[in-house]
N, CA, C and O atoms as CSV, one atom per row, in Angstrom:
chain,resi,resn,atom,element,x,y,z
A,1,MET,N,N,86.865,25.379,148.079
A,1,MET,CA,C,86.739,24.882,149.622
A,1,MET,C,C,85.788,23.623,149.616
A,1,MET,O,O,84.908,23.438,148.775
A,2,SER,N,N,86.037,22.915,150.503
A,2,SER,CA,C,85.271,21.593,150.866
A,2,SER,C,C,84.366,21.611,151.985
A,2,SER,O,O,84.427,22.527,152.805
A,3,GLU,N,N,83.560,20.708,152.084
A,3,GLU,CA,C,82.799,20.533,153.497
A,3,GLU,C,C,83.899,19.972,154.569
A,3,GLU,O,O,83.645,20.039,155.772
A,4,ASN,N,N,84.993,19.478,154.149
A,4,ASN,CA,C,86.010,18.900,154.740
A,4,ASN,C,C,87.103,19.761,155.579
A,4,ASN,O,O,87.797,19.332,156.501
A,5,VAL,N,N,87.092,21.175,155.003
A,5,VAL,CA,C,88.138,21.899,155.593
A,5,VAL,C,C,87.641,23.420,155.651
A,5,VAL,O,O,86.876,23.834,154.779
A,6,GLY,N,N,88.065,24.208,156.641
A,6,GLY,CA,C,87.832,25.633,156.679
A,6,GLY,C,C,89.101,26.265,157.138
A,6,GLY,O,O,89.944,25.666,157.806
A,7,PHE,N,N,89.207,27.648,156.702
A,7,PHE,CA,C,90.173,28.398,156.878
A,7,PHE,C,C,90.114,29.615,157.905
A,7,PHE,O,O,89.084,30.288,157.905
A,8,ALA,N,N,90.988,29.894,158.648
A,8,ALA,CA,C,90.863,31.228,159.519
A,8,ALA,C,C,92.221,31.807,159.635
A,8,ALA,O,O,93.322,31.338,159.348
A,9,GLY,N,N,91.844,32.998,160.152
A,9,GLY,CA,C,93.224,33.703,160.739
A,9,GLY,C,C,93.626,33.250,162.042
A,9,GLY,O,O,93.114,32.227,162.496
A,10,GLN,N,N,94.615,33.994,162.798
A,10,GLN,CA,C,95.030,33.416,164.029
A,10,GLN,C,C,93.973,33.211,165.024
A,10,GLN,O,O,93.278,34.168,165.362
A,11,ILE,N,N,93.786,32.001,165.541
A,11,ILE,CA,C,92.847,31.768,166.749
A,11,ILE,C,C,93.875,31.673,167.994
A,11,ILE,O,O,95.101,31.606,167.906
A,12,GLY,N,N,93.134,31.682,169.116
A,12,GLY,CA,C,93.751,31.593,170.476
A,12,GLY,C,C,93.001,30.475,171.134
A,12,GLY,O,O,92.003,29.982,170.607
A,13,PRO,N,N,93.515,30.047,172.369
A,13,PRO,CA,C,92.824,28.896,173.044
A,13,PRO,C,C,91.397,29.351,173.522
A,13,PRO,O,O,90.552,28.475,173.705
A,14,GLU,N,N,91.060,30.768,173.750
A,14,GLU,CA,C,89.707,31.026,173.971
A,14,GLU,C,C,88.723,31.025,172.722
A,14,GLU,O,O,87.553,31.397,172.814
A,15,HIS,N,N,89.251,30.616,171.664
A,15,HIS,CA,C,88.381,30.318,170.368
A,15,HIS,C,C,88.213,28.993,170.273
A,15,HIS,O,O,87.429,28.640,169.393
A,16,VAL,N,N,88.786,28.036,171.008
A,16,VAL,CA,C,88.477,26.633,170.650
A,16,VAL,C,C,87.209,26.025,170.819
A,16,VAL,O,O,86.870,25.012,170.207
A,17,GLU,N,N,86.455,26.665,171.696
A,17,GLU,CA,C,85.190,26.169,171.926
A,17,GLU,C,C,84.207,26.465,170.820
A,17,GLU,O,O,83.325,25.679,170.473
A,18,GLN,N,N,84.428,27.688,170.274
A,18,GLN,CA,C,83.738,28.099,169.070
A,18,GLN,C,C,84.025,27.068,167.754
A,18,GLN,O,O,83.134,26.722,166.979
A,19,VAL,N,N,85.156,26.729,167.672
A,19,VAL,CA,C,85.793,26.008,166.777
A,19,VAL,C,C,84.838,24.465,167.052
A,19,VAL,O,O,84.267,24.006,166.063
A,20,VAL,N,N,84.732,23.896,168.079
A,20,VAL,CA,C,83.990,22.793,168.373
A,20,VAL,C,C,82.618,22.955,167.971
A,20,VAL,O,O,82.026,22.121,167.286
A,21,GLU,N,N,82.067,24.115,168.428
A,21,GLU,CA,C,80.507,24.432,168.208
A,21,GLU,C,C,80.276,24.359,166.747
A,21,GLU,O,O,79.233,23.836,166.355
A,22,LYS,N,N,81.208,24.867,165.828
A,22,LYS,CA,C,81.162,24.987,164.441
A,22,LYS,C,C,81.353,23.539,163.658
A,22,LYS,O,O,81.234,23.428,162.438
A,23,GLY,N,N,81.663,22.460,164.544
A,23,GLY,CA,C,81.625,21.205,164.057
A,23,GLY,C,C,83.032,20.467,163.703
A,23,GLY,O,O,83.135,19.314,163.286
A,24,PHE,N,N,84.008,21.304,163.937
A,24,PHE,CA,C,85.475,20.807,163.235
A,24,PHE,C,C,85.811,19.772,164.499
A,24,PHE,O,O,85.484,19.833,165.684
A,25,LYS,N,N,86.528,18.884,163.825
A,25,LYS,CA,C,87.056,17.915,164.444
A,25,LYS,C,C,88.552,17.809,164.699
A,25,LYS,O,O,88.983,16.986,165.506
A,26,SER,N,N,89.360,18.640,164.014
A,26,SER,CA,C,90.631,18.739,163.854
A,26,SER,C,C,91.261,20.120,163.782
A,26,SER,O,O,90.517,20.960,163.277
A,27,ILE,N,N,92.332,20.510,164.127
A,27,ILE,CA,C,92.918,21.791,163.866
A,27,ILE,C,C,94.496,21.674,163.374
A,27,ILE,O,O,95.416,21.037,163.886
A,28,ILE,N,N,94.480,22.437,162.307
A,28,ILE,CA,C,96.116,22.361,161.661
A,28,ILE,C,C,96.400,23.923,161.855
A,28,ILE,O,O,95.729,24.839,161.378
A,29,ASN,N,N,97.512,24.028,162.638
A,29,ASN,CA,C,98.281,25.584,162.902
A,29,ASN,C,C,99.361,25.575,161.792
A,29,ASN,O,O,100.193,24.668,161.828
A,30,ASN,N,N,99.413,26.375,160.944
A,30,ASN,CA,C,100.571,26.766,159.891
A,30,ASN,C,C,101.091,27.876,160.465
A,30,ASN,O,O,101.921,28.318,159.671
A,31,ARG,N,N,101.032,28.576,161.458
A,31,ARG,CA,C,101.770,29.873,161.814
A,31,ARG,C,C,102.625,29.339,162.689
A,31,ARG,O,O,102.300,28.471,163.499
A,32,PRO,N,N,104.091,29.961,162.547
A,32,PRO,CA,C,105.331,29.686,163.344
A,32,PRO,C,C,105.066,30.634,164.483
A,32,PRO,O,O,104.605,31.767,164.344
A,33,ASP,N,N,105.414,30.042,165.673
A,33,ASP,CA,C,105.143,30.510,166.888
A,33,ASP,C,C,106.138,31.985,166.968
A,33,ASP,O,O,107.271,32.103,166.501
A,34,MET,N,N,105.499,32.823,167.554
A,34,MET,CA,C,106.344,34.165,167.742
A,34,MET,C,C,106.301,35.074,166.462
A,34,MET,O,O,106.611,36.263,166.536
A,35,GLU,N,N,105.986,34.601,165.516
A,35,GLU,CA,C,105.791,35.327,164.226
A,35,GLU,C,C,105.036,36.534,164.331
A,35,GLU,O,O,105.265,37.358,163.446
A,36,GLY,N,N,104.176,36.845,165.215
A,36,GLY,CA,C,103.368,37.953,165.278
A,36,GLY,C,C,103.809,38.643,166.578
A,36,GLY,O,O,103.201,39.638,166.972
A,37,GLY,N,N,104.974,38.076,167.329
A,37,GLY,CA,C,105.468,38.849,168.382
A,37,GLY,C,C,104.809,38.194,169.831
A,37,GLY,O,O,104.160,37.154,169.720
A,38,SER,N,N,104.955,38.711,170.967
A,38,SER,CA,C,104.550,38.057,172.270
A,38,SER,C,C,103.211,38.241,172.303
A,38,SER,O,O,102.715,37.756,173.320
A,39,GLU,N,N,102.400,38.784,171.536
A,39,GLU,CA,C,100.984,38.704,171.662
A,39,GLU,C,C,100.190,37.566,171.062
A,39,GLU,O,O,98.989,37.349,171.224
A,40,GLN,N,N,101.112,36.832,170.296
A,40,GLN,CA,C,100.642,35.545,169.531
A,40,GLN,C,C,100.543,34.596,170.451
A,40,GLN,O,O,101.542,34.368,171.134
A,41,PRO,N,N,99.286,33.810,170.681
A,41,PRO,CA,C,99.466,32.668,171.695
A,41,PRO,C,C,100.161,31.651,170.949
A,41,PRO,O,O,100.056,31.593,169.723
A,42,THR,N,N,101.037,30.648,171.775
A,42,THR,CA,C,101.796,29.859,171.212
A,42,THR,C,C,101.054,28.384,170.913
A,42,THR,O,O,100.088,27.986,171.565
A,43,SER,N,N,101.602,27.736,169.947
A,43,SER,CA,C,100.963,26.561,169.546
A,43,SER,C,C,100.557,25.562,170.667
A,43,SER,O,O,99.509,24.916,170.631
A,44,ALA,N,N,101.548,25.484,171.745
A,44,ALA,CA,C,101.292,24.800,172.746
A,44,ALA,C,C,100.097,24.970,173.539
A,44,ALA,O,O,99.340,24.046,173.835
A,45,GLN,N,N,99.929,26.354,173.922
A,45,GLN,CA,C,98.655,26.856,174.495
A,45,GLN,C,C,97.272,26.439,173.631
A,45,GLN,O,O,96.216,26.031,174.114
A,46,ILE,N,N,97.537,26.626,172.437
A,46,ILE,CA,C,96.167,26.239,171.553
A,46,ILE,C,C,95.941,24.630,171.604
A,46,ILE,O,O,94.819,24.131,171.694
A,47,GLU,N,N,97.164,23.872,171.536
A,47,GLU,CA,C,97.152,22.639,171.402
A,47,GLU,C,C,96.281,21.976,172.634
A,47,GLU,O,O,95.338,21.193,172.519
A,48,GLU,N,N,96.817,22.470,173.762
A,48,GLU,CA,C,96.395,22.289,175.051
A,48,GLU,C,C,94.754,22.419,175.047
A,48,GLU,O,O,94.001,21.462,175.228
A,49,ALA,N,N,94.377,23.634,174.834
A,49,ALA,CA,C,92.829,24.097,174.675
A,49,ALA,C,C,92.197,23.041,173.776
A,49,ALA,O,O,91.159,22.505,174.162
A,50,SER,N,N,92.677,22.739,172.744
A,50,SER,CA,C,92.088,21.800,171.660
A,50,SER,C,C,91.906,20.464,171.945
A,50,SER,O,O,90.855,19.906,171.630
A,51,ARG,N,N,93.024,19.738,172.641
A,51,ARG,CA,C,92.968,18.580,173.074
A,51,ARG,C,C,92.009,18.189,174.219
A,51,ARG,O,O,91.485,17.076,174.268
A,52,THR,N,N,91.782,19.266,175.241
A,52,THR,CA,C,90.993,19.487,176.307
A,52,THR,C,C,89.610,19.341,175.883
A,52,THR,O,O,88.768,18.797,176.597
A,53,ALA,N,N,89.302,19.938,174.445
A,53,ALA,CA,C,88.089,20.081,174.113
A,53,ALA,C,C,87.731,18.993,173.171
A,53,ALA,O,O,86.616,19.059,172.653
A,54,GLY,N,N,88.553,17.947,172.855
A,54,GLY,CA,C,88.551,16.617,172.160
A,54,GLY,C,C,88.588,16.795,170.890
A,54,GLY,O,O,87.893,16.123,170.127
A,55,LEU,N,N,89.665,18.019,170.364
A,55,LEU,CA,C,90.040,17.939,168.888
A,55,LEU,C,C,91.336,17.300,168.669
A,55,LEU,O,O,92.166,17.070,169.549
A,56,ASP,N,N,91.433,17.054,167.518
A,56,ASP,CA,C,92.991,16.472,167.279
A,56,ASP,C,C,93.845,17.880,166.746
A,56,ASP,O,O,93.315,18.854,166.211
A,57,TYR,N,N,94.767,17.773,166.933
A,57,TYR,CA,C,95.669,19.087,166.505
A,57,TYR,C,C,97.109,18.618,165.988
A,57,TYR,O,O,97.746,17.649,166.402
A,58,VAL,N,N,97.477,19.524,164.989
A,58,VAL,CA,C,98.736,19.324,164.362
A,58,VAL,C,C,99.326,20.782,164.336
A,58,VAL,O,O,98.607,21.744,164.068
A,59,TYR,N,N,100.584,20.897,164.607
A,59,TYR,CA,C,101.500,21.980,164.299
A,59,TYR,C,C,102.323,21.908,163.270
A,59,TYR,O,O,103.314,21.179,163.326
A,60,GLN,N,N,102.023,22.681,162.140
A,60,GLN,CA,C,102.996,22.316,161.017
A,60,GLN,C,C,103.005,23.987,160.528
A,60,GLN,O,O,102.192,24.498,159.758
A,61,PRO,N,N,104.060,24.611,161.142
A,61,PRO,CA,C,104.340,25.902,160.694
A,61,PRO,C,C,104.960,25.800,159.362
A,61,PRO,O,O,105.762,24.925,159.038
A,62,VAL,N,N,104.475,26.884,158.514
A,62,VAL,CA,C,105.212,27.248,157.146
A,62,VAL,C,C,105.308,28.679,157.036
A,62,VAL,O,O,104.552,29.438,157.643
A,63,VAL,N,N,106.303,29.084,156.207
A,63,VAL,CA,C,106.574,30.666,156.138
A,63,VAL,C,C,105.922,31.075,154.932
A,63,VAL,O,O,105.856,30.248,154.022
A,64,ALA,N,N,105.456,32.152,154.782
A,64,ALA,CA,C,104.590,32.693,153.825
A,64,ALA,C,C,105.550,32.913,152.558
A,64,ALA,O,O,106.596,33.547,152.693
A,65,GLY,N,N,105.162,32.368,151.318
A,65,GLY,CA,C,105.855,32.504,150.144
A,65,GLY,C,C,106.982,31.720,150.152
A,65,GLY,O,O,107.804,31.930,149.260
A,66,GLN,N,N,107.254,30.665,151.151
A,66,GLN,CA,C,108.493,29.760,151.094
A,66,GLN,C,C,107.880,28.439,151.315
A,66,GLN,O,O,108.503,27.586,151.947
A,67,ILE,N,N,106.594,28.184,150.796
A,67,ILE,CA,C,106.026,26.811,150.997
A,67,ILE,C,C,106.537,25.866,150.053
A,67,ILE,O,O,106.263,25.995,148.860
A,68,THR,N,N,107.361,24.785,150.531
A,68,THR,CA,C,108.073,23.834,149.721
A,68,THR,C,C,107.187,22.349,149.476
A,68,THR,O,O,106.261,21.948,150.180
A,69,GLU,N,N,107.670,21.788,148.466
A,69,GLU,CA,C,106.853,20.389,148.036
A,69,GLU,C,C,106.944,19.606,149.398
A,69,GLU,O,O,105.962,18.898,149.619
A,70,VAL,N,N,107.717,19.598,150.146
A,70,VAL,CA,C,107.937,18.769,151.428
A,70,VAL,C,C,106.875,19.141,152.372
A,70,VAL,O,O,106.309,18.301,153.071
A,71,ASP,N,N,106.527,20.741,152.405
A,71,ASP,CA,C,105.516,21.053,153.213
A,71,ASP,C,C,104.185,20.436,152.761
A,71,ASP,O,O,103.387,19.775,153.426
A,72,VAL,N,N,104.136,20.785,151.550
A,72,VAL,CA,C,102.695,20.294,150.918
A,72,VAL,C,C,102.586,18.731,151.248
A,72,VAL,O,O,101.581,18.326,151.832
A,73,ARG,N,N,103.499,17.942,150.919
A,73,ARG,CA,C,103.336,16.354,151.032
A,73,ARG,C,C,103.078,16.100,152.569
A,73,ARG,O,O,102.272,15.209,152.839
A,74,THR,N,N,103.645,16.753,153.553
A,74,THR,CA,C,103.486,16.816,155.104
A,74,THR,C,C,102.288,16.920,155.559
A,74,THR,O,O,101.701,16.131,156.300
A,75,PHE,N,N,101.777,18.270,154.947
A,75,PHE,CA,C,100.496,18.642,155.026
A,75,PHE,C,C,99.576,17.622,154.723
A,75,PHE,O,O,98.876,17.096,155.589
A,76,ALA,N,N,99.546,17.289,153.409
A,76,ALA,CA,C,98.587,16.251,152.929
A,76,ALA,C,C,98.438,15.120,153.699
A,76,ALA,O,O,97.297,14.735,153.955
A,77,ASN,N,N,99.604,14.394,154.202
A,77,ASN,CA,C,99.592,13.310,155.081
A,77,ASN,C,C,98.753,13.527,156.361
A,77,ASN,O,O,97.924,12.691,156.722
A,78,HIS,N,N,98.987,14.656,157.026
A,78,HIS,CA,C,98.200,15.074,158.305
A,78,HIS,C,C,96.777,15.147,157.824
A,78,HIS,O,O,95.903,14.662,158.542
A,79,PHE,N,N,96.448,15.727,156.633
A,79,PHE,CA,C,95.057,16.002,156.458
A,79,PHE,C,C,94.332,14.729,156.159
A,79,PHE,O,O,93.203,14.520,156.602
A,80,ASN,N,N,94.937,13.936,155.456
A,80,ASN,CA,C,94.333,12.576,155.034
A,80,ASN,C,C,94.101,11.560,156.165
A,80,ASN,O,O,93.389,10.560,156.061
A,81,GLU,N,N,94.862,11.978,157.375
A,81,GLU,CA,C,94.740,11.105,158.665
A,81,GLU,C,C,93.851,11.684,159.659
A,81,GLU,O,O,93.301,10.942,160.472
A,82,LEU,N,N,93.654,12.978,159.670
A,82,LEU,CA,C,93.050,13.565,160.722
A,82,LEU,C,C,91.302,13.378,160.549
A,82,LEU,O,O,90.762,13.180,159.460
A,83,PRO,N,N,90.591,13.483,161.827
A,83,PRO,CA,C,89.204,13.287,161.718
A,83,PRO,C,C,88.838,14.742,160.789
A,83,PRO,O,O,89.535,15.753,160.868
A,84,LYS,N,N,87.851,14.649,160.080
A,84,LYS,CA,C,87.119,15.729,159.328
A,84,LYS,C,C,85.847,16.235,159.924
A,84,LYS,O,O,85.117,15.463,160.546
A,85,PRO,N,N,85.550,17.479,159.765
A,85,PRO,CA,C,86.192,18.662,159.006
A,85,PRO,C,C,87.513,19.206,159.946
A,85,PRO,O,O,87.522,19.101,161.173
A,86,VAL,N,N,88.516,19.745,159.227
A,86,VAL,CA,C,89.669,20.179,159.762
A,86,VAL,C,C,89.510,21.854,159.534
A,86,VAL,O,O,89.210,22.428,158.488
A,87,LEU,N,N,89.802,22.429,160.817
A,87,LEU,CA,C,89.984,23.973,160.553
A,87,LEU,C,C,91.708,24.187,160.657
A,87,LEU,O,O,92.503,23.851,161.535
A,88,MET,N,N,91.892,24.889,159.367
A,88,MET,CA,C,93.378,25.270,159.349
A,88,MET,C,C,93.553,26.772,159.514
A,88,MET,O,O,92.726,27.518,158.990
A,89,PHE,N,N,94.467,27.213,160.132
A,89,PHE,CA,C,94.472,28.728,160.307
A,89,PHE,C,C,96.190,29.101,160.146
A,89,PHE,O,O,97.047,28.218,160.106
A,90,CYS,N,N,96.456,30.419,160.073
A,90,CYS,CA,C,97.780,30.935,160.257
A,90,CYS,C,C,97.307,32.620,160.545
A,90,CYS,O,O,96.301,32.942,161.179
A,91,ARG,N,N,98.268,33.556,159.931
A,91,ARG,CA,C,97.845,34.757,160.485
A,91,ARG,C,C,96.623,35.356,159.743
A,91,ARG,O,O,95.979,36.250,160.291
A,92,THR,N,N,96.330,34.959,158.692
A,92,THR,CA,C,95.089,35.527,157.863
A,92,THR,C,C,94.238,34.624,157.295
A,92,THR,O,O,93.123,34.977,156.908
A,93,GLY,N,N,94.769,33.096,157.163
A,93,GLY,CA,C,94.033,31.995,156.652
A,93,GLY,C,C,94.770,32.014,154.868
A,93,GLY,O,O,94.415,31.178,154.037
A,94,ASN,N,N,95.416,32.702,154.674
A,94,ASN,CA,C,95.710,32.599,153.173
A,94,ASN,C,C,96.759,31.448,152.905
A,94,ASN,O,O,96.693,30.663,151.959
A,95,ARG,N,N,97.761,31.465,153.904
A,95,ARG,CA,C,98.700,30.500,153.719
A,95,ARG,C,C,98.199,29.105,153.749
A,95,ARG,O,O,98.514,28.231,152.941
A,96,SER,N,N,97.372,28.970,154.776
A,96,SER,CA,C,96.758,27.560,155.037
A,96,SER,C,C,95.894,27.115,153.758
A,96,SER,O,O,95.792,25.957,153.352
A,97,ASN,N,N,95.270,28.296,153.180
A,97,ASN,CA,C,94.573,27.965,151.931
A,97,ASN,C,C,95.405,27.850,150.749
A,97,ASN,O,O,94.932,27.212,149.809
A,98,ASN,N,N,96.522,28.337,150.635
A,98,ASN,CA,C,97.537,27.960,149.676
A,98,ASN,C,C,98.056,26.499,149.819
A,98,ASN,O,O,98.107,25.696,148.888
A,99,LEU,N,N,98.435,26.255,151.108
A,99,LEU,CA,C,99.011,24.789,151.497
A,99,LEU,C,C,97.809,23.842,150.871
A,99,LEU,O,O,98.073,23.092,149.931
A,100,TYR,N,N,96.774,23.892,151.306
A,100,TYR,CA,C,95.528,23.116,150.656
A,100,TYR,C,C,95.368,23.151,149.214
A,100,TYR,O,O,95.284,22.073,148.626
A,101,GLN,N,N,95.314,24.225,148.568
A,101,GLN,CA,C,95.273,24.419,147.177
A,101,GLN,C,C,96.499,23.603,146.342
A,101,GLN,O,O,96.405,23.018,145.263
A,102,LEU,N,N,97.471,23.739,147.062
A,102,LEU,CA,C,98.683,23.045,146.352
A,102,LEU,C,C,98.818,21.588,146.488
A,102,LEU,O,O,99.403,20.918,145.637
A,103,ALA,N,N,98.176,20.983,147.762
A,103,ALA,CA,C,98.215,19.602,147.808
A,103,ALA,C,C,96.930,19.165,147.044
A,103,ALA,O,O,96.894,17.987,146.686
A,104,LYS,N,N,95.819,20.010,146.735
A,104,LYS,CA,C,94.812,19.288,145.772
A,104,LYS,C,C,95.275,19.416,144.371
A,104,LYS,O,O,94.823,18.607,143.560
A,105,GLN,N,N,96.163,20.375,143.947
A,105,GLN,CA,C,96.739,20.526,142.614
A,105,GLN,C,C,97.705,19.243,142.328
A,105,GLN,O,O,97.925,18.847,141.184
A,106,MET,N,N,98.133,18.773,143.238
A,106,MET,CA,C,99.131,17.889,143.241
A,106,MET,C,C,98.401,16.287,143.370
A,106,MET,O,O,98.945,15.215,143.105
A,107,ASP,N,N,97.202,16.486,143.794
A,107,ASP,CA,C,96.137,15.357,143.871
A,107,ASP,C,C,96.732,14.488,144.762
A,107,ASP,O,O,96.947,13.339,144.375
A,108,LEU,N,N,97.096,14.876,146.088
A,108,LEU,CA,C,97.630,14.301,147.261
A,108,LEU,C,C,96.394,14.097,148.286
A,108,LEU,O,O,96.551,13.278,149.191
A,109,LEU,N,N,95.190,14.792,148.189
A,109,LEU,CA,C,94.004,14.566,149.271
A,109,LEU,C,C,93.124,13.637,149.052
A,109,LEU,O,O,92.725,13.449,147.902
A,110,ASP,N,N,92.754,13.039,149.892
A,110,ASP,CA,C,91.898,11.874,149.903
A,110,ASP,C,C,90.418,12.618,149.614
A,110,ASP,O,O,89.551,11.933,149.071
A,111,ASP,N,N,90.153,13.851,149.930
A,111,ASP,CA,C,88.645,14.318,149.847
A,111,ASP,C,C,88.295,14.581,148.455
A,111,ASP,O,O,87.160,14.958,148.165
C-alpha cells in the first residue's frame, strides 16, 4: 500500500466525514449497487455525501473474481486523475486492493 491509497469495506454516507478526517481527497466505490441487498447504501447516496463533503467520487463497480483488463485500465485512469489520497472500497476491501495491485503490476499507476 502507498500513502496515496487506502482500502475499506463497505462505507455509507454516515462514514464520509470520517473519510475526510483521515485526510482522503477522493473515493472510488468498486461495489455494485444492491450486491448486498436492500441494506447496502446506494452509490448515489454515498456520492451525494462525498460531494457535499468536498470529496471527488467515482463509481466503478467490479465483480469479485471477474476483474478484466478493461476494469484495471479504467481504474488506473480514474486513479491517476483523482486528487490523492484515494479511499477505495467494496464489500471487504479485497476487490479494491486486487484492482489496485493489478494496475500496479501492469505499471499503469503514476504513484
